[in-house]
CHARMM-style PDB file with segment names, atoms N, HN, CA, C and O in Angstrom:
ATOM      1  N   MET     1      30.109 114.333 -64.058  1.00  0.00      PROA
ATOM      2  CA  MET     1      30.465 115.534 -64.784  1.00  0.00      PROA
ATOM      3  C   MET     1      30.306 116.726 -63.845  1.00  0.00      PROA
ATOM      4  O   MET     1      29.346 116.790 -63.078  1.00  0.00      PROA
ATOM      5  N   PRO     2      31.252 117.679 -63.904  1.00  0.00      PROA
ATOM      6  CA  PRO     2      31.146 118.861 -63.042  1.00  0.00      PROA
ATOM      7  C   PRO     2      29.875 119.660 -63.331  1.00  0.00      PROA
ATOM      8  O   PRO     2      29.433 119.759 -64.475  1.00  0.00      PROA
ATOM      9  N   LYS     3      29.301 120.225 -62.271  1.00  0.00      PROA
ATOM     10  HN  LYS     3      29.660 120.144 -61.341  1.00  0.00      PROA
ATOM     11  CA  LYS     3      28.071 121.008 -62.384  1.00  0.00      PROA
ATOM     12  C   LYS     3      28.228 122.187 -63.338  1.00  0.00      PROA
ATOM     13  O   LYS     3      27.306 122.506 -64.088  1.00  0.00      PROA
ATOM     14  N   GLU     4      29.392 122.836 -63.312  1.00  0.00      PROA
ATOM     15  HN  GLU     4      30.141 122.576 -62.702  1.00  0.00      PROA
ATOM     16  CA  GLU     4      29.590 124.029 -64.143  1.00  0.00      PROA
ATOM     17  C   GLU     4      29.501 123.706 -65.633  1.00  0.00      PROA
ATOM     18  O   GLU     4      29.122 124.575 -66.418  1.00  0.00      PROA
ATOM     19  N   MET     5      29.838 122.483 -66.044  1.00  0.00      PROA
ATOM     20  HN  MET     5      30.145 121.778 -65.405  1.00  0.00      PROA
ATOM     21  CA  MET     5      29.704 122.101 -67.451  1.00  0.00      PROA
ATOM     22  C   MET     5      28.228 121.968 -67.820  1.00  0.00      PROA
ATOM     23  O   MET     5      27.811 122.422 -68.886  1.00  0.00      PROA
ATOM     24  N   ARG     6      27.437 121.348 -66.944  1.00  0.00      PROA
ATOM     25  HN  ARG     6      27.775 120.979 -66.078  1.00  0.00      PROA
ATOM     26  CA  ARG     6      26.004 121.193 -67.213  1.00  0.00      PROA
ATOM     27  C   ARG     6      25.334 122.561 -67.276  1.00  0.00      PROA
ATOM     28  O   ARG     6      24.451 122.785 -68.104  1.00  0.00      PROA
ATOM     29  N   SER     7      25.749 123.475 -66.406  1.00  0.00      PROA
ATOM     30  HN  SER     7      26.467 123.293 -65.733  1.00  0.00      PROA
ATOM     31  CA  SER     7      25.121 124.801 -66.372  1.00  0.00      PROA
ATOM     32  C   SER     7      25.419 125.609 -67.628  1.00  0.00      PROA
ATOM     33  O   SER     7      24.715 126.575 -67.920  1.00  0.00      PROA
ATOM     34  N   HSD     8      26.455 125.228 -68.376  1.00  0.00      PROA
ATOM     35  HN  HSD     8      27.028 124.443 -68.139  1.00  0.00      PROA
ATOM     36  CA  HSD     8      26.779 125.901 -69.638  1.00  0.00      PROA
ATOM     37  C   HSD     8      26.210 125.151 -70.841  1.00  0.00      PROA
ATOM     38  O   HSD     8      26.570 125.444 -71.981  1.00  0.00      PROA
ATOM     39  N   GLY     9      25.331 124.193 -70.595  1.00  0.00      PROA
ATOM     40  HN  GLY     9      25.038 123.955 -69.669  1.00  0.00      PROA
ATOM     41  CA  GLY     9      24.654 123.503 -71.683  1.00  0.00      PROA
ATOM     42  C   GLY     9      25.434 122.360 -72.296  1.00  0.00      PROA
ATOM     43  O   GLY     9      25.072 121.875 -73.368  1.00  0.00      PROA
ATOM     44  N   VAL    10      26.502 121.916 -71.640  1.00  0.00      PROA
ATOM     45  HN  VAL    10      26.796 122.310 -70.769  1.00  0.00      PROA
ATOM     46  CA  VAL    10      27.274 120.791 -72.158  1.00  0.00      PROA
ATOM     47  C   VAL    10      26.630 119.512 -71.634  1.00  0.00      PROA
ATOM     48  O   VAL    10      26.664 119.251 -70.431  1.00  0.00      PROA
ATOM     49  N   PRO    11      26.034 118.700 -72.538  1.00  0.00      PROA
ATOM     50  CA  PRO    11      25.277 117.535 -72.088  1.00  0.00      PROA
ATOM     51  C   PRO    11      26.140 116.377 -71.594  1.00  0.00      PROA
ATOM     52  O   PRO    11      25.651 115.526 -70.852  1.00  0.00      PROA
ATOM     53  N   GLU    12      27.388 116.327 -71.980  1.00  0.00      PROA
ATOM     54  HN  GLU    12      27.786 117.019 -72.583  1.00  0.00      PROA
ATOM     55  CA  GLU    12      28.251 115.209 -71.592  1.00  0.00      PROA
ATOM     56  C   GLU    12      29.686 115.699 -71.482  1.00  0.00      PROA
ATOM     57  O   GLU    12      30.020 116.751 -72.028  1.00  0.00      PROA
ATOM     58  N   PRO    13      30.531 114.961 -70.791  1.00  0.00      PROA
ATOM     59  CA  PRO    13      31.935 115.382 -70.676  1.00  0.00      PROA
ATOM     60  C   PRO    13      32.608 115.415 -72.046  1.00  0.00      PROA
ATOM     61  O   PRO    13      32.284 114.610 -72.919  1.00  0.00      PROA
ATOM     62  N   ARG    14      33.523 116.325 -72.231  1.00  0.00      PROA
ATOM     63  HN  ARG    14      33.787 116.979 -71.522  1.00  0.00      PROA
ATOM     64  CA  ARG    14      34.273 116.426 -73.487  1.00  0.00      PROA
ATOM     65  C   ARG    14      35.649 115.809 -73.291  1.00  0.00      PROA
ATOM     66  O   ARG    14      36.267 115.945 -72.235  1.00  0.00      PROA
ATOM     67  N   LEU    15      36.105 115.142 -74.313  1.00  0.00      PROA
ATOM     68  HN  LEU    15      35.603 115.032 -75.171  1.00  0.00      PROA
ATOM     69  CA  LEU    15      37.418 114.528 -74.299  1.00  0.00      PROA
ATOM     70  C   LEU    15      38.294 115.291 -75.278  1.00  0.00      PROA
ATOM     71  O   LEU    15      37.997 115.331 -76.472  1.00  0.00      PROA
ATOM     72  N   GLN    16      39.359 115.892 -74.795  1.00  0.00      PROA
ATOM     73  HN  GLN    16      39.601 115.859 -73.825  1.00  0.00      PROA
ATOM     74  CA  GLN    16      40.264 116.621 -75.676  1.00  0.00      PROA
ATOM     75  C   GLN    16      41.226 115.627 -76.303  1.00  0.00      PROA
ATOM     76  O   GLN    16      41.996 114.962 -75.610  1.00  0.00      PROA
ATOM     77  N   LEU    17      41.167 115.536 -77.633  1.00  0.00      PROA
ATOM     78  HN  LEU    17      40.542 116.075 -78.196  1.00  0.00      PROA
ATOM     79  CA  LEU    17      41.998 114.562 -78.332  1.00  0.00      PROA
ATOM     80  C   LEU    17      43.339 115.136 -78.754  1.00  0.00      PROA
ATOM     81  O   LEU    17      44.356 114.446 -78.689  1.00  0.00      PROA
ATOM     82  N   LEU    18      43.353 116.388 -79.185  1.00  0.00      PROA
ATOM     83  HN  LEU    18      42.527 116.949 -79.238  1.00  0.00      PROA
ATOM     84  CA  LEU    18      44.585 117.009 -79.664  1.00  0.00      PROA
ATOM     85  C   LEU    18      44.728 118.394 -79.068  1.00  0.00      PROA
ATOM     86  O   LEU    18      43.734 119.052 -78.762  1.00  0.00      PROA
ATOM     87  N   SER    19      45.963 118.837 -78.904  1.00  0.00      PROA
ATOM     88  HN  SER    19      46.771 118.303 -79.153  1.00  0.00      PROA
ATOM     89  CA  SER    19      46.230 120.178 -78.408  1.00  0.00      PROA
ATOM     90  C   SER    19      47.517 120.681 -79.047  1.00  0.00      PROA
ATOM     91  O   SER    19      48.514 119.962 -79.110  1.00  0.00      PROA
ATOM     92  N   SER    20      47.486 121.916 -79.517  1.00  0.00      PROA
ATOM     93  HN  SER    20      46.676 122.500 -79.466  1.00  0.00      PROA
ATOM     94  CA  SER    20      48.666 122.575 -80.112  1.00  0.00      PROA
ATOM     95  C   SER    20      49.269 121.745 -81.244  1.00  0.00      PROA
ATOM     96  O   SER    20      50.472 121.485 -81.262  1.00  0.00      PROA
ATOM     97  N   VAL    21      48.431 121.338 -82.177  1.00  0.00      PROA
ATOM     98  HN  VAL    21      47.453 121.550 -82.163  1.00  0.00      PROA
ATOM     99  CA  VAL    21      48.882 120.550 -83.316  1.00  0.00      PROA
ATOM    100  C   VAL    21      48.744 121.386 -84.575  1.00  0.00      PROA
ATOM    101  O   VAL    21      47.730 122.057 -84.771  1.00  0.00      PROA
ATOM    102  N   SER    22      49.753 121.348 -85.425  1.00  0.00      PROA
ATOM    103  HN  SER    22      50.576 120.803 -85.266  1.00  0.00      PROA
ATOM    104  CA  SER    22      49.656 122.043 -86.707  1.00  0.00      PROA
ATOM    105  C   SER    22      50.306 121.182 -87.775  1.00  0.00      PROA
ATOM    106  O   SER    22      51.102 120.290 -87.483  1.00  0.00      PROA
ATOM    107  N   GLY    23      49.951 121.466 -89.010  1.00  0.00      PROA
ATOM    108  HN  GLY    23      49.304 122.191 -89.248  1.00  0.00      PROA
ATOM    109  CA  GLY    23      50.527 120.709 -90.108  1.00  0.00      PROA
ATOM    110  C   GLY    23      50.120 121.295 -91.439  1.00  0.00      PROA
ATOM    111  O   GLY    23      49.183 122.088 -91.526  1.00  0.00      PROA
ATOM    112  N   VAL    24      50.832 120.896 -92.475  1.00  0.00      PROA
ATOM    113  HN  VAL    24      51.593 120.251 -92.404  1.00  0.00      PROA
ATOM    114  CA  VAL    24      50.544 121.346 -93.829  1.00  0.00      PROA
ATOM    115  C   VAL    24      50.543 120.120 -94.725  1.00  0.00      PROA
ATOM    116  O   VAL    24      51.445 119.285 -94.664  1.00  0.00      PROA
ATOM    117  N   PHE    25      49.520 120.027 -95.555  1.00  0.00      PROA
ATOM    118  HN  PHE    25      48.787 120.705 -95.604  1.00  0.00      PROA
ATOM    119  CA  PHE    25      49.415 118.932 -96.505  1.00  0.00      PROA
ATOM    120  C   PHE    25      49.401 119.536 -97.896  1.00  0.00      PROA
ATOM    121  O   PHE    25      48.464 120.247 -98.259  1.00  0.00      PROA
ATOM    122  N   SER    26      50.422 119.259 -98.664  1.00  0.00      PROA
ATOM    123  HN  SER    26      51.183 118.681 -98.369  1.00  0.00      PROA
ATOM    124  CA  SER    26      50.560 119.850 -99.992  1.00  0.00      PROA
ATOM    125  C   SER    26      49.698 119.125-101.015  1.00  0.00      PROA
ATOM    126  O   SER    26      49.592 117.899-100.984  1.00  0.00      PROA
ATOM    127  N   PRO    27      49.075 119.885-101.928  1.00  0.00      PROA
ATOM    128  CA  PRO    27      48.283 119.259-102.982  1.00  0.00      PROA
ATOM    129  C   PRO    27      49.163 118.398-103.882  1.00  0.00      PROA
ATOM    130  O   PRO    27      50.293 118.770-104.200  1.00  0.00      PROA
ATOM    131  N   GLY    28      48.639 117.249-104.287  1.00  0.00      PROA
ATOM    132  HN  GLY    28      47.721 116.947-104.029  1.00  0.00      PROA
ATOM    133  CA  GLY    28      49.364 116.373-105.192  1.00  0.00      PROA
ATOM    134  C   GLY    28      50.420 115.516-104.530  1.00  0.00      PROA
ATOM    135  O   GLY    28      51.142 114.789-105.212  1.00  0.00      PROA
ATOM    136  N   VAL    29      50.525 115.585-103.211  1.00  0.00      PROA
ATOM    137  HN  VAL    29      49.938 116.176-102.656  1.00  0.00      PROA
ATOM    138  CA  VAL    29      51.511 114.789-102.476  1.00  0.00      PROA
ATOM    139  C   VAL    29      50.772 113.804-101.592  1.00  0.00      PROA
ATOM    140  O   VAL    29      49.933 114.202-100.784  1.00  0.00      PROA
ATOM    141  N   LEU    30      51.076 112.518-101.737  1.00  0.00      PROA
ATOM    142  HN  LEU    30      51.758 112.195-102.393  1.00  0.00      PROA
ATOM    143  CA  LEU    30      50.452 111.499-100.918  1.00  0.00      PROA
ATOM    144  C   LEU    30      51.011 111.573 -99.498  1.00  0.00      PROA
ATOM    145  O   LEU    30      52.225 111.533 -99.297  1.00  0.00      PROA
ATOM    146  N   THR    31      50.115 111.681 -98.520  1.00  0.00      PROA
ATOM    147  HN  THR    31      49.129 111.713 -98.684  1.00  0.00      PROA
ATOM    148  CA  THR    31      50.521 111.774 -97.116  1.00  0.00      PROA
ATOM    149  C   THR    31      49.947 110.585 -96.373  1.00  0.00      PROA
ATOM    150  O   THR    31      48.784 110.234 -96.573  1.00  0.00      PROA
ATOM    151  N   ASP    32      50.736 109.964 -95.527  1.00  0.00      PROA
ATOM    152  HN  ASP    32      51.680 110.249 -95.364  1.00  0.00      PROA
ATOM    153  CA  ASP    32      50.344 108.761 -94.800  1.00  0.00      PROA
ATOM    154  C   ASP    32      49.998 109.114 -93.356  1.00  0.00      PROA
ATOM    155  O   ASP    32      50.734 109.843 -92.691  1.00  0.00      PROA
ATOM    156  N   LEU    33      48.883 108.595 -92.885  1.00  0.00      PROA
ATOM    157  HN  LEU    33      48.285 108.003 -93.425  1.00  0.00      PROA
ATOM    158  CA  LEU    33      48.485 108.753 -91.492  1.00  0.00      PROA
ATOM    159  C   LEU    33      48.467 107.356 -90.887  1.00  0.00      PROA
ATOM    160  O   LEU    33      47.667 106.510 -91.287  1.00  0.00      PROA
ATOM    161  N   VAL    34      49.348 107.118 -89.923  1.00  0.00      PROA
ATOM    162  HN  VAL    34      49.997 107.806 -89.598  1.00  0.00      PROA
ATOM    163  CA  VAL    34      49.467 105.772 -89.358  1.00  0.00      PROA
ATOM    164  C   VAL    34      49.170 105.791 -87.862  1.00  0.00      PROA
ATOM    165  O   VAL    34      49.359 106.803 -87.187  1.00  0.00      PROA
ATOM    166  N   GLY    35      48.710 104.666 -87.368  1.00  0.00      PROA
ATOM    167  HN  GLY    35      48.556 103.844 -87.916  1.00  0.00      PROA
ATOM    168  CA  GLY    35      48.436 104.507 -85.951  1.00  0.00      PROA
ATOM    169  C   GLY    35      47.785 103.154 -85.728  1.00  0.00      PROA
ATOM    170  O   GLY    35      47.357 102.492 -86.674  1.00  0.00      PROA
ATOM    171  N   SER    36      47.716 102.760 -84.490  1.00  0.00      PROA
ATOM    172  HN  SER    36      48.064 103.298 -83.722  1.00  0.00      PROA
ATOM    173  CA  SER    36      47.137 101.457 -84.177  1.00  0.00      PROA
ATOM    174  C   SER    36      45.624 101.481 -84.379  1.00  0.00      PROA
ATOM    175  O   SER    36      45.009 102.543 -84.477  1.00  0.00      PROA
ATOM    176  N   SER    37      45.050 100.299 -84.436  1.00  0.00      PROA
ATOM    177  HN  SER    37      45.550  99.437 -84.356  1.00  0.00      PROA
ATOM    178  CA  SER    37      43.614 100.162 -84.591  1.00  0.00      PROA
ATOM    179  C   SER    37      42.901 100.846 -83.426  1.00  0.00      PROA
ATOM    180  O   SER    37      43.242 100.631 -82.263  1.00  0.00      PROA
ATOM    181  N   GLY    38      41.913 101.667 -83.752  1.00  0.00      PROA
ATOM    182  HN  GLY    38      41.636 101.841 -84.697  1.00  0.00      PROA
ATOM    183  CA  GLY    38      41.164 102.365 -82.713  1.00  0.00      PROA
ATOM    184  C   GLY    38      41.803 103.656 -82.236  1.00  0.00      PROA
ATOM    185  O   GLY    38      41.324 104.258 -81.275  1.00  0.00      PROA
ATOM    186  N   ALA    39      42.871 104.094 -82.884  1.00  0.00      PROA
ATOM    187  HN  ALA    39      43.260 103.605 -83.665  1.00  0.00      PROA
ATOM    188  CA  ALA    39      43.580 105.304 -82.450  1.00  0.00      PROA
ATOM    189  C   ALA    39      42.865 106.586 -82.850  1.00  0.00      PROA
ATOM    190  O   ALA    39      43.185 107.653 -82.327  1.00  0.00      PROA
ATOM    191  N   GLY    40      41.890 106.504 -83.778  1.00  0.00      PROA
ATOM    192  HN  GLY    40      41.630 105.637 -84.203  1.00  0.00      PROA
ATOM    193  CA  GLY    40      41.142 107.693 -84.165  1.00  0.00      PROA
ATOM    194  C   GLY    40      41.532 108.286 -85.504  1.00  0.00      PROA
ATOM    195  O   GLY    40      41.214 109.441 -85.784  1.00  0.00      PROA
ATOM    196  N   LYS    41      42.209 107.521 -86.329  1.00  0.00      PROA
ATOM    197  HN  LYS    41      42.467 106.582 -86.102  1.00  0.00      PROA
ATOM    198  CA  LYS    41      42.647 108.014 -87.644  1.00  0.00      PROA
ATOM    199  C   LYS    41      41.470 108.421 -88.511  1.00  0.00      PROA
ATOM    200  O   LYS    41      41.486 109.497 -89.109  1.00  0.00      PROA
ATOM    201  N   THR    42      40.457 107.585 -88.586  1.00  0.00      PROA
ATOM    202  HN  THR    42      40.443 106.711 -88.101  1.00  0.00      PROA
ATOM    203  CA  THR    42      39.301 107.875 -89.427  1.00  0.00      PROA
ATOM    204  C   THR    42      38.525 109.072 -88.891  1.00  0.00      PROA
ATOM    205  O   THR    42      38.077 109.917 -89.667  1.00  0.00      PROA
ATOM    206  N   ILE    43      38.363 109.152 -87.594  1.00  0.00      PROA
ATOM    207  HN  ILE    43      38.727 108.466 -86.964  1.00  0.00      PROA
ATOM    208  CA  ILE    43      37.662 110.297 -86.996  1.00  0.00      PROA
ATOM    209  C   ILE    43      38.422 111.587 -87.285  1.00  0.00      PROA
ATOM    210  O   ILE    43      37.811 112.597 -87.633  1.00  0.00      PROA
ATOM    211  N   LEU    44      39.738 111.565 -87.148  1.00  0.00      PROA
ATOM    212  HN  LEU    44      40.234 110.744 -86.866  1.00  0.00      PROA
ATOM    213  CA  LEU    44      40.539 112.757 -87.447  1.00  0.00      PROA
ATOM    214  C   LEU    44      40.351 113.187 -88.898  1.00  0.00      PROA
ATOM    215  O   LEU    44      40.150 114.369 -89.174  1.00  0.00      PROA
ATOM    216  N   MET    45      40.414 112.244 -89.816  1.00  0.00      PROA
ATOM    217  HN  MET    45      40.577 111.283 -89.592  1.00  0.00      PROA
ATOM    218  CA  MET    45      40.241 112.579 -91.231  1.00  0.00      PROA
ATOM    219  C   MET    45      38.825 113.081 -91.519  1.00  0.00      PROA
ATOM    220  O   MET    45      38.648 113.997 -92.322  1.00  0.00      PROA
ATOM    221  N   ASP    46      37.812 112.487 -90.870  1.00  0.00      PROA
ATOM    222  HN  ASP    46      37.956 111.743 -90.217  1.00  0.00      PROA
ATOM    223  CA  ASP    46      36.441 112.957 -91.044  1.00  0.00      PROA
ATOM    224  C   ASP    46      36.273 114.390 -90.542  1.00  0.00      PROA
ATOM    225  O   ASP    46      35.597 115.194 -91.185  1.00  0.00      PROA
ATOM    226  N   VAL    47      36.877 114.713 -89.411  1.00  0.00      PROA
ATOM    227  HN  VAL    47      37.426 114.060 -88.889  1.00  0.00      PROA
ATOM    228  CA  VAL    47      36.804 116.077 -88.872  1.00  0.00      PROA
ATOM    229  C   VAL    47      37.494 117.048 -89.817  1.00  0.00      PROA
ATOM    230  O   VAL    47      36.953 118.113 -90.114  1.00  0.00      PROA
ATOM    231  N   LEU    48      38.674 116.695 -90.287  1.00  0.00      PROA
ATOM    232  HN  LEU    48      39.113 115.830 -90.046  1.00  0.00      PROA
ATOM    233  CA  LEU    48      39.417 117.591 -91.184  1.00  0.00      PROA
ATOM    234  C   LEU    48      38.685 117.802 -92.513  1.00  0.00      PROA
ATOM    235  O   LEU    48      38.763 118.876 -93.109  1.00  0.00      PROA
ATOM    236  N   ALA    49      37.975 116.766 -92.968  1.00  0.00      PROA
ATOM    237  HN  ALA    49      37.912 115.893 -92.484  1.00  0.00      PROA
ATOM    238  CA  ALA    49      37.250 116.856 -94.237  1.00  0.00      PROA
ATOM    239  C   ALA    49      35.856 117.459 -94.069  1.00  0.00      PROA
ATOM    240  O   ALA    49      35.156 117.672 -95.059  1.00  0.00      PROA
ATOM    241  N   GLY    50      35.445 117.734 -92.838  1.00  0.00      PROA
ATOM    242  HN  GLY    50      36.014 117.561 -92.034  1.00  0.00      PROA
ATOM    243  CA  GLY    50      34.134 118.309 -92.603  1.00  0.00      PROA
ATOM    244  C   GLY    50      33.001 117.306 -92.678  1.00  0.00      PROA
ATOM    245  O   GLY    50      31.845 117.697 -92.841  1.00  0.00      PROA
ATOM    246  N   ARG    51      33.302 116.031 -92.565  1.00  0.00      PROA
ATOM    247  HN  ARG    51      34.241 115.713 -92.434  1.00  0.00      PROA
ATOM    248  CA  ARG    51      32.274 114.988 -92.652  1.00  0.00      PROA
ATOM    249  C   ARG    51      31.738 114.559 -91.287  1.00  0.00      PROA
ATOM    250  O   ARG    51      30.769 113.801 -91.227  1.00  0.00      PROA
ATOM    251  N   LYS    52      32.331 115.015 -90.209  1.00  0.00      PROA
ATOM    252  HN  LYS    52      33.118 115.630 -90.258  1.00  0.00      PROA
ATOM    253  CA  LYS    52      31.885 114.612 -88.868  1.00  0.00      PROA
ATOM    254  C   LYS    52      30.663 115.430 -88.486  1.00  0.00      PROA
ATOM    255  O   LYS    52      30.729 116.658 -88.436  1.00  0.00      PROA
ATOM    256  N   THR    53      29.544 114.759 -88.216  1.00  0.00      PROA
ATOM    257  HN  THR    53      29.490 113.762 -88.257  1.00  0.00      PROA
ATOM    258  CA  THR    53      28.297 115.471 -87.938  1.00  0.00      PROA
ATOM    259  C   THR    53      27.919 115.454 -86.464  1.00  0.00      PROA
ATOM    260  O   THR    53      27.150 116.310 -86.025  1.00  0.00      PROA
ATOM    261  N   GLY    54      28.429 114.517 -85.695  1.00  0.00      PROA
ATOM    262  HN  GLY    54      29.054 113.822 -86.051  1.00  0.00      PROA
ATOM    263  CA  GLY    54      28.090 114.446 -84.278  1.00  0.00      PROA
ATOM    264  C   GLY    54      29.243 114.908 -83.412  1.00  0.00      PROA
ATOM    265  O   GLY    54      30.362 115.093 -83.891  1.00  0.00      PROA
ATOM    266  N   GLY    55      28.964 115.089 -82.155  1.00  0.00      PROA
ATOM    267  HN  GLY    55      28.055 114.938 -81.766  1.00  0.00      PROA
ATOM    268  CA  GLY    55      30.021 115.469 -81.213  1.00  0.00      PROA
ATOM    269  C   GLY    55      30.325 116.953 -81.264  1.00  0.00      PROA
ATOM    270  O   GLY    55      29.528 117.749 -81.760  1.00  0.00      PROA
ATOM    271  N   TYR    56      31.479 117.312 -80.750  1.00  0.00      PROA
ATOM    272  HN  TYR    56      32.127 116.666 -80.347  1.00  0.00      PROA
ATOM    273  CA  TYR    56      31.867 118.712 -80.605  1.00  0.00      PROA
ATOM    274  C   TYR    56      33.278 118.875 -81.144  1.00  0.00      PROA
ATOM    275  O   TYR    56      34.189 118.172 -80.708  1.00  0.00      PROA
ATOM    276  N   THR    57      33.473 119.779 -82.074  1.00  0.00      PROA
ATOM    277  HN  THR    57      32.733 120.351 -82.428  1.00  0.00      PROA
ATOM    278  CA  THR    57      34.811 120.085 -82.560  1.00  0.00      PROA
ATOM    279  C   THR    57      35.072 121.569 -82.378  1.00  0.00      PROA
ATOM    280  O   THR    57      34.169 122.395 -82.515  1.00  0.00      PROA
ATOM    281  N   LYS    58      36.314 121.894 -82.068  1.00  0.00      PROA
ATOM    282  HN  LYS    58      37.047 121.223 -81.957  1.00  0.00      PROA
ATOM    283  CA  LYS    58      36.687 123.280 -81.809  1.00  0.00      PROA
ATOM    284  C   LYS    58      38.089 123.502 -82.375  1.00  0.00      PROA
ATOM    285  O   LYS    58      38.960 122.643 -82.239  1.00  0.00      PROA
ATOM    286  N   GLY    59      38.299 124.623 -82.990  1.00  0.00      PROA
ATOM    287  HN  GLY    59      37.591 125.321 -83.100  1.00  0.00      PROA
ATOM    288  CA  GLY    59      39.613 124.953 -83.503  1.00  0.00      PROA
ATOM    289  C   GLY    59      39.534 125.425 -84.941  1.00  0.00      PROA
ATOM    290  O   GLY    59      38.448 125.556 -85.507  1.00  0.00      PROA
ATOM    291  N   ASP    60      40.673 125.674 -85.516  1.00  0.00      PROA
ATOM    292  HN  ASP    60      41.555 125.567 -85.057  1.00  0.00      PROA
ATOM    293  CA  ASP    60      40.767 126.155 -86.890  1.00  0.00      PROA
ATOM    294  C   ASP    60      41.274 125.038 -87.797  1.00  0.00      PROA
ATOM    295  O   ASP    60      42.213 124.314 -87.465  1.00  0.00      PROA
ATOM    296  N   ILE    61      40.625 124.924 -88.944  1.00  0.00      PROA
ATOM    297  HN  ILE    61      39.863 125.512 -89.214  1.00  0.00      PROA
ATOM    298  CA  ILE    61      41.072 123.934 -89.930  1.00  0.00      PROA
ATOM    299  C   ILE    61      41.352 124.676 -91.218  1.00  0.00      PROA
ATOM    300  OT1 ILE    61      41.745 124.062 -92.211  1.00  0.00      PROA
TER     301      ILE     61
END
């Protein structure tokens, strides 16, 4: 890990999963999220629902 990350208090490298993504989910409309096993579907939904307690998240929801 680069020294400058440690000096800013980042204990481990960060992995950027998404960039410049937007979307709208309408109430009362079933929306499907598909992807291969291990693609991060559950983690994405946990982050969006505010259930993710570990790690680092950044951005607007």
